mmCIF file of the C-alpha atoms, coordinates in Angstrom:
data_MODEL
# 
_entry.id   MODEL 
# 
loop_
_atom_site.group_PDB 
_atom_site.id 
_atom_site.type_symbol 
_atom_site.label_atom_id 
_atom_site.label_alt_id 
_atom_site.label_comp_id 
_atom_site.label_asym_id 
_atom_site.label_entity_id 
_atom_site.label_seq_id 
_atom_site.pdbx_PDB_ins_code 
_atom_site.Cartn_x 
_atom_site.Cartn_y 
_atom_site.Cartn_z 
_atom_site.occupancy 
_atom_site.B_iso_or_equiv 
_atom_site.pdbx_formal_charge 
_atom_site.auth_seq_id 
_atom_site.auth_comp_id 
_atom_site.auth_asym_id 
_atom_site.auth_atom_id 
_atom_site.pdbx_PDB_model_num 
ATOM 1   C CA . UNK A 1 1   ? 216.909 157.755 -112.945 1.00 0.00 ? 1   UNK A CA 1 
ATOM 2   C CA . UNK A 1 2   ? 214.184 159.783 -114.618 1.00 0.00 ? 2   UNK A CA 1 
ATOM 3   C CA . UNK A 1 3   ? 211.402 157.764 -112.979 1.00 0.00 ? 3   UNK A CA 1 
ATOM 4   C CA . UNK A 1 4   ? 213.132 157.977 -109.585 1.00 0.00 ? 4   UNK A CA 1 
ATOM 5   C CA . UNK A 1 5   ? 213.431 161.718 -109.993 1.00 0.00 ? 5   UNK A CA 1 
ATOM 6   C CA . UNK A 1 6   ? 209.706 162.049 -110.738 1.00 0.00 ? 6   UNK A CA 1 
ATOM 7   C CA . UNK A 1 7   ? 208.813 160.001 -107.643 1.00 0.00 ? 7   UNK A CA 1 
ATOM 8   C CA . UNK A 1 8   ? 211.103 162.073 -105.461 1.00 0.00 ? 8   UNK A CA 1 
ATOM 9   C CA . UNK A 1 9   ? 209.666 165.283 -106.845 1.00 0.00 ? 9   UNK A CA 1 
ATOM 10  C CA . UNK A 1 10  ? 206.124 164.000 -106.281 1.00 0.00 ? 10  UNK A CA 1 
ATOM 11  C CA . UNK A 1 11  ? 206.889 163.189 -102.651 1.00 0.00 ? 11  UNK A CA 1 
ATOM 12  C CA . UNK A 1 12  ? 208.192 166.698 -102.056 1.00 0.00 ? 12  UNK A CA 1 
ATOM 13  C CA . UNK A 1 13  ? 205.100 168.208 -103.634 1.00 0.00 ? 13  UNK A CA 1 
ATOM 14  C CA . UNK A 1 14  ? 202.873 165.923 -101.525 1.00 0.00 ? 14  UNK A CA 1 
ATOM 15  C CA . UNK A 1 15  ? 204.716 166.920 -98.330  1.00 0.00 ? 15  UNK A CA 1 
ATOM 16  C CA . UNK A 1 16  ? 204.388 170.595 -99.303  1.00 0.00 ? 16  UNK A CA 1 
ATOM 17  C CA . UNK A 1 17  ? 200.645 170.189 -99.872  1.00 0.00 ? 17  UNK A CA 1 
ATOM 18  C CA . UNK A 1 18  ? 200.224 168.391 -96.528  1.00 0.00 ? 18  UNK A CA 1 
ATOM 19  C CA . UNK A 1 19  ? 202.109 171.190 -94.762  1.00 0.00 ? 19  UNK A CA 1 
ATOM 20  C CA . UNK A 1 20  ? 199.922 173.803 -96.447  1.00 0.00 ? 20  UNK A CA 1 
ATOM 21  C CA . UNK A 1 21  ? 196.749 171.934 -95.431  1.00 0.00 ? 21  UNK A CA 1 
ATOM 22  C CA . UNK A 1 22  ? 197.954 171.561 -91.850  1.00 0.00 ? 22  UNK A CA 1 
ATOM 23  C CA . UNK A 1 23  ? 198.856 175.254 -91.738  1.00 0.00 ? 23  UNK A CA 1 
ATOM 24  C CA . UNK A 1 24  ? 195.427 176.127 -93.142  1.00 0.00 ? 24  UNK A CA 1 
ATOM 25  C CA . UNK A 1 25  ? 193.676 173.983 -90.511  1.00 0.00 ? 25  UNK A CA 1 
ATOM 26  C CA . UNK A 1 26  ? 195.825 175.487 -87.785  1.00 0.00 ? 26  UNK A CA 1 
ATOM 27  C CA . UNK A 1 27  ? 194.872 179.014 -88.847  1.00 0.00 ? 27  UNK A CA 1 
ATOM 28  C CA . UNK A 1 28  ? 191.144 178.236 -89.115  1.00 0.00 ? 28  UNK A CA 1 
ATOM 29  C CA . UNK A 1 29  ? 189.082 180.418 -86.732  1.00 0.00 ? 29  UNK A CA 1 
ATOM 30  C CA . UNK A 1 30  ? 187.592 177.354 -85.036  1.00 0.00 ? 30  UNK A CA 1 
ATOM 31  C CA . UNK A 1 31  ? 191.076 175.983 -84.353  1.00 0.00 ? 31  UNK A CA 1 
ATOM 32  C CA . UNK A 1 32  ? 192.298 179.345 -83.101  1.00 0.00 ? 32  UNK A CA 1 
ATOM 33  C CA . UNK A 1 33  ? 189.282 179.576 -80.792  1.00 0.00 ? 33  UNK A CA 1 
ATOM 34  C CA . UNK A 1 34  ? 190.050 176.106 -79.417  1.00 0.00 ? 34  UNK A CA 1 
ATOM 35  C CA . UNK A 1 35  ? 193.670 177.142 -78.871  1.00 0.00 ? 35  UNK A CA 1 
ATOM 36  C CA . UNK A 1 36  ? 192.522 180.173 -76.891  1.00 0.00 ? 36  UNK A CA 1 
ATOM 37  C CA . UNK A 1 37  ? 190.295 178.010 -74.677  1.00 0.00 ? 37  UNK A CA 1 
ATOM 38  C CA . UNK A 1 38  ? 193.336 175.959 -73.656  1.00 0.00 ? 38  UNK A CA 1 
ATOM 39  C CA . UNK A 1 39  ? 194.565 178.925 -71.625  1.00 0.00 ? 39  UNK A CA 1 
ATOM 40  C CA . UNK A 1 40  ? 191.449 178.798 -69.443  1.00 0.00 ? 40  UNK A CA 1 
ATOM 41  C CA . UNK A 1 41  ? 191.234 176.754 -66.264  1.00 0.00 ? 41  UNK A CA 1 
ATOM 42  C CA . UNK A 1 42  ? 188.564 176.809 -63.570  1.00 0.00 ? 42  UNK A CA 1 
ATOM 43  C CA . UNK A 1 43  ? 188.196 175.171 -60.180  1.00 0.00 ? 43  UNK A CA 1 
ATOM 44  C CA . UNK A 1 44  ? 184.949 174.580 -58.372  1.00 0.00 ? 44  UNK A CA 1 
ATOM 45  C CA . UNK A 1 45  ? 184.812 177.407 -55.850  1.00 0.00 ? 45  UNK A CA 1 
ATOM 46  C CA . UNK A 1 46  ? 183.691 176.679 -52.295  1.00 0.00 ? 46  UNK A CA 1 
ATOM 47  C CA . UNK A 1 47  ? 183.725 178.882 -49.224  1.00 0.00 ? 47  UNK A CA 1 
ATOM 48  C CA . UNK A 1 48  ? 187.294 179.891 -48.463  1.00 0.00 ? 48  UNK A CA 1 
ATOM 49  C CA . UNK A 1 49  ? 189.254 181.757 -45.805  1.00 0.00 ? 49  UNK A CA 1 
ATOM 50  C CA . UNK A 1 50  ? 190.406 184.517 -48.126  1.00 0.00 ? 50  UNK A CA 1 
ATOM 51  C CA . UNK A 1 51  ? 190.139 185.843 -51.660  1.00 0.00 ? 51  UNK A CA 1 
ATOM 52  C CA . UNK A 1 52  ? 193.423 186.727 -53.361  1.00 0.00 ? 52  UNK A CA 1 
ATOM 53  C CA . UNK A 1 53  ? 193.876 188.986 -56.391  1.00 0.00 ? 53  UNK A CA 1 
ATOM 54  C CA . UNK A 1 54  ? 197.372 188.868 -57.955  1.00 0.00 ? 54  UNK A CA 1 
ATOM 55  C CA . UNK A 1 55  ? 198.626 192.002 -59.708  1.00 0.00 ? 55  UNK A CA 1 
ATOM 56  C CA . UNK A 1 56  ? 197.515 192.227 -63.337  1.00 0.00 ? 56  UNK A CA 1 
ATOM 57  C CA . UNK A 1 57  ? 198.922 195.243 -65.181  1.00 0.00 ? 57  UNK A CA 1 
ATOM 58  C CA . UNK A 1 58  ? 196.408 194.845 -68.031  1.00 0.00 ? 58  UNK A CA 1 
ATOM 59  C CA . UNK A 1 59  ? 193.479 195.307 -65.636  1.00 0.00 ? 59  UNK A CA 1 
ATOM 60  C CA . UNK A 1 60  ? 193.418 199.095 -65.714  1.00 0.00 ? 60  UNK A CA 1 
ATOM 61  C CA . UNK A 1 61  ? 189.728 199.330 -64.755  1.00 0.00 ? 61  UNK A CA 1 
ATOM 62  C CA . UNK A 1 62  ? 189.941 197.072 -61.736  1.00 0.00 ? 62  UNK A CA 1 
ATOM 63  C CA . UNK A 1 63  ? 187.664 194.357 -63.125  1.00 0.00 ? 63  UNK A CA 1 
ATOM 64  C CA . UNK A 1 64  ? 189.390 191.637 -61.113  1.00 0.00 ? 64  UNK A CA 1 
ATOM 65  C CA . UNK A 1 65  ? 188.928 193.575 -57.884  1.00 0.00 ? 65  UNK A CA 1 
ATOM 66  C CA . UNK A 1 66  ? 185.270 194.093 -58.690  1.00 0.00 ? 66  UNK A CA 1 
ATOM 67  C CA . UNK A 1 67  ? 184.928 190.330 -59.079  1.00 0.00 ? 67  UNK A CA 1 
ATOM 68  C CA . UNK A 1 68  ? 186.622 189.812 -55.716  1.00 0.00 ? 68  UNK A CA 1 
ATOM 69  C CA . UNK A 1 69  ? 183.971 192.061 -54.153  1.00 0.00 ? 69  UNK A CA 1 
ATOM 70  C CA . UNK A 1 70  ? 181.265 189.838 -55.673  1.00 0.00 ? 70  UNK A CA 1 
ATOM 71  C CA . UNK A 1 71  ? 182.899 186.757 -54.182  1.00 0.00 ? 71  UNK A CA 1 
ATOM 72  C CA . UNK A 1 72  ? 183.073 188.513 -50.828  1.00 0.00 ? 72  UNK A CA 1 
ATOM 73  C CA . UNK A 1 73  ? 179.382 189.457 -50.942  1.00 0.00 ? 73  UNK A CA 1 
ATOM 74  C CA . UNK A 1 74  ? 178.582 185.856 -51.914  1.00 0.00 ? 74  UNK A CA 1 
ATOM 75  C CA . UNK A 1 75  ? 180.185 184.753 -48.654  1.00 0.00 ? 75  UNK A CA 1 
ATOM 76  C CA . UNK A 1 76  ? 183.078 182.934 -50.300  1.00 0.00 ? 76  UNK A CA 1 
ATOM 77  C CA . UNK A 1 77  ? 185.788 184.718 -48.338  1.00 0.00 ? 77  UNK A CA 1 
ATOM 78  C CA . UNK A 1 78  ? 186.091 186.867 -45.226  1.00 0.00 ? 78  UNK A CA 1 
ATOM 79  C CA . UNK A 1 79  ? 189.117 188.883 -46.341  1.00 0.00 ? 79  UNK A CA 1 
ATOM 80  C CA . UNK A 1 80  ? 190.390 190.126 -49.700  1.00 0.00 ? 80  UNK A CA 1 
ATOM 81  C CA . UNK A 1 81  ? 194.151 190.176 -50.227  1.00 0.00 ? 81  UNK A CA 1 
ATOM 82  C CA . UNK A 1 82  ? 195.648 192.075 -53.157  1.00 0.00 ? 82  UNK A CA 1 
ATOM 83  C CA . UNK A 1 83  ? 199.199 191.847 -54.410  1.00 0.00 ? 83  UNK A CA 1 
ATOM 84  C CA . UNK A 1 84  ? 200.453 195.315 -53.588  1.00 0.00 ? 84  UNK A CA 1 
ATOM 85  C CA . UNK A 1 85  ? 202.203 197.655 -55.981  1.00 0.00 ? 85  UNK A CA 1 
ATOM 86  C CA . UNK A 1 86  ? 202.744 201.372 -56.460  1.00 0.00 ? 86  UNK A CA 1 
ATOM 87  C CA . UNK A 1 87  ? 200.787 203.342 -59.064  1.00 0.00 ? 87  UNK A CA 1 
ATOM 88  C CA . UNK A 1 88  ? 202.092 206.913 -59.420  1.00 0.00 ? 88  UNK A CA 1 
ATOM 89  C CA . UNK A 1 89  ? 203.405 206.621 -55.878  1.00 0.00 ? 89  UNK A CA 1 
ATOM 90  C CA . UNK A 1 90  ? 200.060 205.451 -54.474  1.00 0.00 ? 90  UNK A CA 1 
ATOM 91  C CA . UNK A 1 91  ? 199.636 202.039 -52.888  1.00 0.00 ? 91  UNK A CA 1 
ATOM 92  C CA . UNK A 1 92  ? 197.464 199.720 -54.948  1.00 0.00 ? 92  UNK A CA 1 
ATOM 93  C CA . UNK A 1 93  ? 196.029 198.351 -51.723  1.00 0.00 ? 93  UNK A CA 1 
ATOM 94  C CA . UNK A 1 94  ? 194.798 201.822 -50.764  1.00 0.00 ? 94  UNK A CA 1 
ATOM 95  C CA . UNK A 1 95  ? 193.153 202.265 -54.154  1.00 0.00 ? 95  UNK A CA 1 
ATOM 96  C CA . UNK A 1 96  ? 191.337 198.931 -53.848  1.00 0.00 ? 96  UNK A CA 1 
ATOM 97  C CA . UNK A 1 97  ? 190.276 199.802 -50.299  1.00 0.00 ? 97  UNK A CA 1 
ATOM 98  C CA . UNK A 1 98  ? 188.660 202.966 -51.668  1.00 0.00 ? 98  UNK A CA 1 
ATOM 99  C CA . UNK A 1 99  ? 186.959 200.918 -54.394  1.00 0.00 ? 99  UNK A CA 1 
ATOM 100 C CA . UNK A 1 100 ? 185.645 198.560 -51.718  1.00 0.00 ? 100 UNK A CA 1 
ATOM 101 C CA . UNK A 1 101 ? 184.403 201.410 -49.531  1.00 0.00 ? 101 UNK A CA 1 
ATOM 102 C CA . UNK A 1 102 ? 182.483 202.820 -52.499  1.00 0.00 ? 102 UNK A CA 1 
ATOM 103 C CA . UNK A 1 103 ? 180.675 199.467 -52.722  1.00 0.00 ? 103 UNK A CA 1 
ATOM 104 C CA . UNK A 1 104 ? 179.798 199.305 -49.049  1.00 0.00 ? 104 UNK A CA 1 
ATOM 105 C CA . UNK A 1 105 ? 182.684 197.069 -47.997  1.00 0.00 ? 105 UNK A CA 1 
ATOM 106 C CA . UNK A 1 106 ? 184.719 198.080 -44.958  1.00 0.00 ? 106 UNK A CA 1 
ATOM 107 C CA . UNK A 1 107 ? 188.271 199.132 -45.784  1.00 0.00 ? 107 UNK A CA 1 
ATOM 108 C CA . UNK A 1 108 ? 189.785 196.666 -43.296  1.00 0.00 ? 108 UNK A CA 1 
ATOM 109 C CA . UNK A 1 109 ? 188.379 193.792 -45.365  1.00 0.00 ? 109 UNK A CA 1 
ATOM 110 C CA . UNK A 1 110 ? 190.974 194.565 -48.055  1.00 0.00 ? 110 UNK A CA 1 
ATOM 111 C CA . UNK A 1 111 ? 194.598 193.903 -47.172  1.00 0.00 ? 111 UNK A CA 1 
ATOM 112 C CA . UNK A 1 112 ? 197.820 194.009 -49.152  1.00 0.00 ? 112 UNK A CA 1 
ATOM 113 C CA . UNK A 1 113 ? 200.529 191.407 -49.468  1.00 0.00 ? 113 UNK A CA 1 
ATOM 114 C CA . UNK A 1 114 ? 203.989 192.211 -50.800  1.00 0.00 ? 114 UNK A CA 1 
ATOM 115 C CA . UNK A 1 115 ? 206.345 189.922 -52.650  1.00 0.00 ? 115 UNK A CA 1 
ATOM 116 C CA . UNK A 1 116 ? 209.309 190.869 -54.809  1.00 0.00 ? 116 UNK A CA 1 
ATOM 117 C CA . UNK A 1 117 ? 211.251 189.235 -57.613  1.00 0.00 ? 117 UNK A CA 1 
ATOM 118 C CA . UNK A 1 118 ? 210.237 187.265 -60.666  1.00 0.00 ? 118 UNK A CA 1 
ATOM 119 C CA . UNK A 1 119 ? 206.995 185.347 -60.940  1.00 0.00 ? 119 UNK A CA 1 
ATOM 120 C CA . UNK A 1 120 ? 208.251 182.036 -59.530  1.00 0.00 ? 120 UNK A CA 1 
ATOM 121 C CA . UNK A 1 121 ? 209.984 183.437 -56.399  1.00 0.00 ? 121 UNK A CA 1 
ATOM 122 C CA . UNK A 1 122 ? 207.139 185.923 -55.901  1.00 0.00 ? 122 UNK A CA 1 
ATOM 123 C CA . UNK A 1 123 ? 204.605 183.117 -55.988  1.00 0.00 ? 123 UNK A CA 1 
ATOM 124 C CA . UNK A 1 124 ? 206.661 181.019 -53.585  1.00 0.00 ? 124 UNK A CA 1 
ATOM 125 C CA . UNK A 1 125 ? 206.895 183.921 -51.102  1.00 0.00 ? 125 UNK A CA 1 
ATOM 126 C CA . UNK A 1 126 ? 203.173 184.615 -51.357  1.00 0.00 ? 126 UNK A CA 1 
ATOM 127 C CA . UNK A 1 127 ? 202.288 180.967 -50.718  1.00 0.00 ? 127 UNK A CA 1 
ATOM 128 C CA . UNK A 1 128 ? 204.701 180.862 -47.797  1.00 0.00 ? 128 UNK A CA 1 
ATOM 129 C CA . UNK A 1 129 ? 203.099 183.954 -46.255  1.00 0.00 ? 129 UNK A CA 1 
ATOM 130 C CA . UNK A 1 130 ? 199.566 182.620 -46.640  1.00 0.00 ? 130 UNK A CA 1 
ATOM 131 C CA . UNK A 1 131 ? 200.569 179.261 -45.137  1.00 0.00 ? 131 UNK A CA 1 
ATOM 132 C CA . UNK A 1 132 ? 202.235 181.096 -42.258  1.00 0.00 ? 132 UNK A CA 1 
ATOM 133 C CA . UNK A 1 133 ? 198.991 182.970 -41.606  1.00 0.00 ? 133 UNK A CA 1 
ATOM 134 C CA . UNK A 1 134 ? 197.219 179.652 -41.213  1.00 0.00 ? 134 UNK A CA 1 
ATOM 135 C CA . UNK A 1 135 ? 194.876 179.888 -44.204  1.00 0.00 ? 135 UNK A CA 1 
ATOM 136 C CA . UNK A 1 136 ? 193.631 176.571 -45.583  1.00 0.00 ? 136 UNK A CA 1 
ATOM 137 C CA . UNK A 1 137 ? 191.424 177.548 -48.529  1.00 0.00 ? 137 UNK A CA 1 
ATOM 138 C CA . UNK A 1 138 ? 192.170 180.422 -50.897  1.00 0.00 ? 138 UNK A CA 1 
ATOM 139 C CA . UNK A 1 139 ? 190.288 181.668 -53.960  1.00 0.00 ? 139 UNK A CA 1 
ATOM 140 C CA . UNK A 1 140 ? 192.530 183.256 -56.585  1.00 0.00 ? 140 UNK A CA 1 
ATOM 141 C CA . UNK A 1 141 ? 190.872 185.762 -58.929  1.00 0.00 ? 141 UNK A CA 1 
ATOM 142 C CA . UNK A 1 142 ? 192.630 185.970 -62.314  1.00 0.00 ? 142 UNK A CA 1 
ATOM 143 C CA . UNK A 1 143 ? 191.723 186.880 -65.915  1.00 0.00 ? 143 UNK A CA 1 
ATOM 144 C CA . UNK A 1 144 ? 190.608 183.808 -67.852  1.00 0.00 ? 144 UNK A CA 1 
ATOM 145 C CA . UNK A 1 145 ? 193.555 183.898 -70.252  1.00 0.00 ? 145 UNK A CA 1 
ATOM 146 C CA . UNK A 1 146 ? 195.992 183.556 -67.316  1.00 0.00 ? 146 UNK A CA 1 
ATOM 147 C CA . UNK A 1 147 ? 194.026 180.976 -65.326  1.00 0.00 ? 147 UNK A CA 1 
ATOM 148 C CA . UNK A 1 148 ? 195.898 177.953 -66.722  1.00 0.00 ? 148 UNK A CA 1 
ATOM 149 C CA . UNK A 1 149 ? 199.237 179.520 -65.754  1.00 0.00 ? 149 UNK A CA 1 
ATOM 150 C CA . UNK A 1 150 ? 198.060 180.324 -62.236  1.00 0.00 ? 150 UNK A CA 1 
ATOM 151 C CA . UNK A 1 151 ? 196.778 176.784 -61.882  1.00 0.00 ? 151 UNK A CA 1 
ATOM 152 C CA . UNK A 1 152 ? 200.312 175.605 -62.654  1.00 0.00 ? 152 UNK A CA 1 
ATOM 153 C CA . UNK A 1 153 ? 201.831 178.103 -60.225  1.00 0.00 ? 153 UNK A CA 1 
ATOM 154 C CA . UNK A 1 154 ? 199.442 177.462 -57.350  1.00 0.00 ? 154 UNK A CA 1 
ATOM 155 C CA . UNK A 1 155 ? 198.518 173.829 -57.984  1.00 0.00 ? 155 UNK A CA 1 
ATOM 156 C CA . UNK A 1 156 ? 198.695 171.573 -54.928  1.00 0.00 ? 156 UNK A CA 1 
ATOM 157 C CA . UNK A 1 157 ? 201.625 169.670 -56.475  1.00 0.00 ? 157 UNK A CA 1 
ATOM 158 C CA . UNK A 1 158 ? 203.576 172.916 -56.541  1.00 0.00 ? 158 UNK A CA 1 
ATOM 159 C CA . UNK A 1 159 ? 202.966 173.994 -52.947  1.00 0.00 ? 159 UNK A CA 1 
ATOM 160 C CA . UNK A 1 160 ? 201.773 173.028 -49.519  1.00 0.00 ? 160 UNK A CA 1 
ATOM 161 C CA . UNK A 1 161 ? 199.148 170.299 -49.978  1.00 0.00 ? 161 UNK A CA 1 
ATOM 162 C CA . UNK A 1 162 ? 197.503 171.499 -46.757  1.00 0.00 ? 162 UNK A CA 1 
ATOM 163 C CA . UNK A 1 163 ? 196.485 174.711 -48.535  1.00 0.00 ? 163 UNK A CA 1 
ATOM 164 C CA . UNK A 1 164 ? 193.804 174.460 -51.218  1.00 0.00 ? 164 UNK A CA 1 
ATOM 165 C CA . UNK A 1 165 ? 194.026 177.075 -53.974  1.00 0.00 ? 165 UNK A CA 1 
ATOM 166 C CA . UNK A 1 166 ? 190.935 177.541 -56.123  1.00 0.00 ? 166 UNK A CA 1 
ATOM 167 C CA . UNK A 1 167 ? 191.369 179.345 -59.443  1.00 0.00 ? 167 UNK A CA 1 
ATOM 168 C CA . UNK A 1 168 ? 188.454 181.595 -60.422  1.00 0.00 ? 168 UNK A CA 1 
ATOM 169 C CA . UNK A 1 169 ? 188.830 182.826 -64.041  1.00 0.00 ? 169 UNK A CA 1 
ATOM 170 C CA . UNK A 1 170 ? 187.198 186.148 -64.887  1.00 0.00 ? 170 UNK A CA 1 
ATOM 171 C CA . UNK A 1 171 ? 185.992 187.301 -68.294  1.00 0.00 ? 171 UNK A CA 1 
ATOM 172 C CA . UNK A 1 172 ? 187.526 190.755 -68.791  1.00 0.00 ? 172 UNK A CA 1 
ATOM 173 C CA . UNK A 1 173 ? 186.738 193.477 -71.308  1.00 0.00 ? 173 UNK A CA 1 
ATOM 174 C CA . UNK A 1 174 ? 190.346 193.914 -72.441  1.00 0.00 ? 174 UNK A CA 1 
ATOM 175 C CA . UNK A 1 175 ? 190.664 190.368 -73.770  1.00 0.00 ? 175 UNK A CA 1 
ATOM 176 C CA . UNK A 1 176 ? 188.515 188.722 -76.462  1.00 0.00 ? 176 UNK A CA 1 
ATOM 177 C CA . UNK A 1 177 ? 188.686 184.975 -75.850  1.00 0.00 ? 177 UNK A CA 1 
ATOM 178 C CA . UNK A 1 178 ? 186.532 183.968 -78.839  1.00 0.00 ? 178 UNK A CA 1 
ATOM 179 C CA . UNK A 1 179 ? 188.407 186.154 -81.337  1.00 0.00 ? 179 UNK A CA 1 
ATOM 180 C CA . UNK A 1 180 ? 191.769 186.824 -79.726  1.00 0.00 ? 180 UNK A CA 1 
ATOM 181 C CA . UNK A 1 181 ? 193.611 186.506 -83.058  1.00 0.00 ? 181 UNK A CA 1 
ATOM 182 C CA . UNK A 1 182 ? 191.663 189.447 -84.535  1.00 0.00 ? 182 UNK A CA 1 
ATOM 183 C CA . UNK A 1 183 ? 192.446 192.005 -81.847  1.00 0.00 ? 183 UNK A CA 1 
ATOM 184 C CA . UNK A 1 184 ? 195.977 193.335 -81.302  1.00 0.00 ? 184 UNK A CA 1 
ATOM 185 C CA . UNK A 1 185 ? 195.850 193.581 -77.496  1.00 0.00 ? 185 UNK A CA 1 
ATOM 186 C CA . UNK A 1 186 ? 194.446 190.059 -77.192  1.00 0.00 ? 186 UNK A CA 1 
ATOM 187 C CA . UNK A 1 187 ? 197.110 188.700 -79.558  1.00 0.00 ? 187 UNK A CA 1 
ATOM 188 C CA . UNK A 1 188 ? 199.858 190.279 -77.471  1.00 0.00 ? 188 UNK A CA 1 
ATOM 189 C CA . UNK A 1 189 ? 198.327 188.855 -74.299  1.00 0.00 ? 189 UNK A CA 1 
ATOM 190 C CA . UNK A 1 190 ? 198.297 185.338 -75.762  1.00 0.00 ? 190 UNK A CA 1 
ATOM 191 C CA . UNK A 1 191 ? 201.898 185.708 -76.932  1.00 0.00 ? 191 UNK A CA 1 
ATOM 192 C CA . UNK A 1 192 ? 202.881 186.820 -73.432  1.00 0.00 ? 192 UNK A CA 1 
ATOM 193 C CA . UNK A 1 193 ? 201.067 183.860 -71.903  1.00 0.00 ? 193 UNK A CA 1 
ATOM 194 C CA . UNK A 1 194 ? 202.856 181.491 -74.282  1.00 0.00 ? 194 UNK A CA 1 
ATOM 195 C CA . UNK A 1 195 ? 206.180 182.997 -73.247  1.00 0.00 ? 195 UNK A CA 1 
ATOM 196 C CA . UNK A 1 196 ? 205.367 182.873 -69.523  1.00 0.00 ? 196 UNK A CA 1 
ATOM 197 C CA . UNK A 1 197 ? 204.157 179.290 -69.667  1.00 0.00 ? 197 UNK A CA 1 
ATOM 198 C CA . UNK A 1 198 ? 207.161 178.296 -71.759  1.00 0.00 ? 198 UNK A CA 1 
ATOM 199 C CA . UNK A 1 199 ? 209.443 179.897 -69.165  1.00 0.00 ? 199 UNK A CA 1 
ATOM 200 C CA . UNK A 1 200 ? 207.633 178.011 -66.415  1.00 0.00 ? 200 UNK A CA 1 
ATOM 201 C CA . UNK A 1 201 ? 208.103 174.630 -68.081  1.00 0.00 ? 201 UNK A CA 1 
ATOM 202 C CA . UNK A 1 202 ? 211.700 175.446 -69.014  1.00 0.00 ? 202 UNK A CA 1 
ATOM 203 C CA . UNK A 1 203 ? 212.497 176.323 -65.400  1.00 0.00 ? 203 UNK A CA 1 
ATOM 204 C CA . UNK A 1 204 ? 210.931 173.085 -64.182  1.00 0.00 ? 204 UNK A CA 1 
ATOM 205 C CA . UNK A 1 205 ? 212.882 171.105 -66.784  1.00 0.00 ? 205 UNK A CA 1 
ATOM 206 C CA . UNK A 1 206 ? 216.121 172.872 -65.884  1.00 0.00 ? 206 UNK A CA 1 
ATOM 207 C CA . UNK A 1 207 ? 215.873 172.966 -62.107  1.00 0.00 ? 207 UNK A CA 1 
ATOM 208 C CA . UNK A 1 208 ? 213.220 170.380 -61.330  1.00 0.00 ? 208 UNK A CA 1 
ATOM 209 C CA . UNK A 1 209 ? 210.093 170.824 -59.268  1.00 0.00 ? 209 UNK A CA 1 
ATOM 210 C CA . UNK A 1 210 ? 210.642 172.794 -56.080  1.00 0.00 ? 210 UNK A CA 1 
ATOM 211 C CA . UNK A 1 211 ? 209.893 170.915 -52.922  1.00 0.00 ? 211 UNK A CA 1 
# 
């Protein structure tokens, strides 16, 4: 009995040590950096019909819209669509149109698109509207930390295969990809992404893939 007890105790200690080592490896900066990179996805961007910028509440300085202007000047899209919203009673589309005008882009290049509800139904409505407008190729401008999620939302297996959605991740100042675990805002962003992606997979598991 005594020998059996020592063996059992040794196994528990060994398991505890293994768990501590695994936890230590998991929390290593290199591992954390690799984890952060898993949130990034990028498609090869080719000339498209339109450039679309979904609403991103963290983008208070309009960095995503600035990137959409660059894509427009590069000839990768003839029209810029922004997911509309109200900021202090002012249309987000109007604000972006003013930003565009200040950069020499005609206001009518920027258009708004409205969709209500949660992320999944909002995405479905947006895709339906774009398909109804006859667009075939669409560039989606998103922050790099959200690019994997938008790839899942707008992937060809999740929508009309006749419409090609190209995800363009943007490096933004309010998120530190290489040291996200050290900065509070970046940590919160990653936690939110984990929650949103978990909700996405849970919904697919519960209700199945929408046709």
